[in-house]
Each structure stands twice: as C-alpha cells, then as structure tokens.
N, C-alpha and C positions, 0 to 999 in steps of 0.2 A: 610310467609303466615300470613295474618291478619284476626282475627276473633273477633268482638266486640272490647274490650279494650286490647286484647292480640296480641302480635306479636311473632310468632314462628320462630325459626331459628335452622338449623342443622349445625354442624361444626365438624371438626377434630381438636383435641387439641394434640399437641406434647410436651411432657415434657421429656427431655433427649432422651432416646431411646424408650420410651413408647408412643404409639399413641392410642388415644381413640376417639370414636364417641359420640357426645353429642347432646341432644335436649335442647334448651334453650327457656324460655318464659319470655317476657318483657312486662311491662305496656306500652301501646301505648302512653299515654300522658306524663308520667314522665320519661320513659326510665328505670325505676327501674327493676332489675331482680326479677321475681316472683318465678321461680323455674328452676332447671336444673336436667337433668338425664344423667348419664353416661351409654351409651348403651354397652360399652366395645369395644373390637377390632373387633368384628364380625368374619367372617370366613376369613382365609388368602386369600386375593385376590390381584391381581396385578392391578395397575392403571397407567395412564400416569402421567408424572411429573406435569402437569398443572391441574390435577383433583384429587379428593379424594373420599372416600366412603361415604361422607356426602354431595355430590353435588346435591342430589335429592330434589325436592320440596315437602314439606309436603302437605297433604290434610286435610281439617277441615270440620266437620259437627257440628250441634248444640250440640251434646253430646260427641264428641271425636275428637282427633287429630290422624292422621295416618301418620307414617313416614316410608319411605323405605330407608334403609341404604345399601350401596354396591349393590351387585347383589342379590336381592330377600330376604333380611332380612327385614321383615315388622313388625311393632309394633303399637299397639293402646294404646294411653294415654287418661286419663281423662283430662279435661281442668285444673285440679288442679295439674297435673303432675304425677299421679299414672299410672304406667304401667299396663294395663289391660291384654294384651296378646302379645306374640311375636311368629312369624313363621319364621323359618330359612329354606328356600327352597333349598339352595345348597346341603345340606345333603340329600335332597329327590330327586333332579333332576340333580345334578352335576354342575360343574362350566361352565358357558356359554362361557368363554374365550373371553370376549369382547376385541376388538382391540383398541378402542379409548375411553374407559371409558364408563360411564353409566349415563343416565339421566332419571329419572322416577318420575312421579307424579301419585300416585294411584288415581283411579277414584272410588268413593263410590256411589253405587246405592242400596238403601234400606239396606239390610244386606249382600251385595256382594261387594267385592273389586276386581277391574280389574287393571291389569298392563300388559304391553307388552314389550317383549324382542325382539329387532331387531338384531339378530345375522347375521353374514355374511353367 
C-alpha cells in the first residue's frame, strides 16, 4: 500500500522455528526502511501452504494505517509506526475455520472499519 512517500508492506518472517507477523514501512523514493513493527504470532490459525497470516492488504488514511493479520486481528498504526490500538476478534467470535486462507483489506469510513468474512 502506498501513501505519500511511504510504502507499507505486511509479511511473515520465519527465523528457525519462530514465525512472526510484521508491518514494514519504506521510503518510496530511496527504498530505505523507515520503521518496522513485530505484531507477534497472532492467534494460532491454520493456513494453506501458499498463504500466510500476513497476506492481507493494509488500508491507509491521512492519519493512520490499518492492518489486518490472519483472521480478524486488526491494528491501527500512526504513519510513524506507533501502534495505536489492536483488536483480536477470534477470542470474541471464534475461529472461522477458513478452508483456503484469508484475504482482507479493511475499508475505513469516518471512524468505522468494515471487513467481511466469506466462510463456507
């Protein structure tokens, strides 16, 4: 996701047996990494081999970046990389048990965030 001079990327990093979910921010012109945030592992969720819990597309507004990791872990960052809040919805609603992975791009309208789960 690109906003102004920032490029935002989500990824899964594997170091040995440890897997973690990251948000990265790069300078659009130089490619220099500006900041990174380790979201942690999230809730234990299954994924297909060709997918991971960082496959979702971030959404950006003039004052924030919204990232959805896995199934319903949503966080809001400032453009400087400060995590403002996080909501972990599986603990509230249960595991949706997606069969083919998950792809989500939150939609922000005023101070509401919309996302849709398409379960079988």
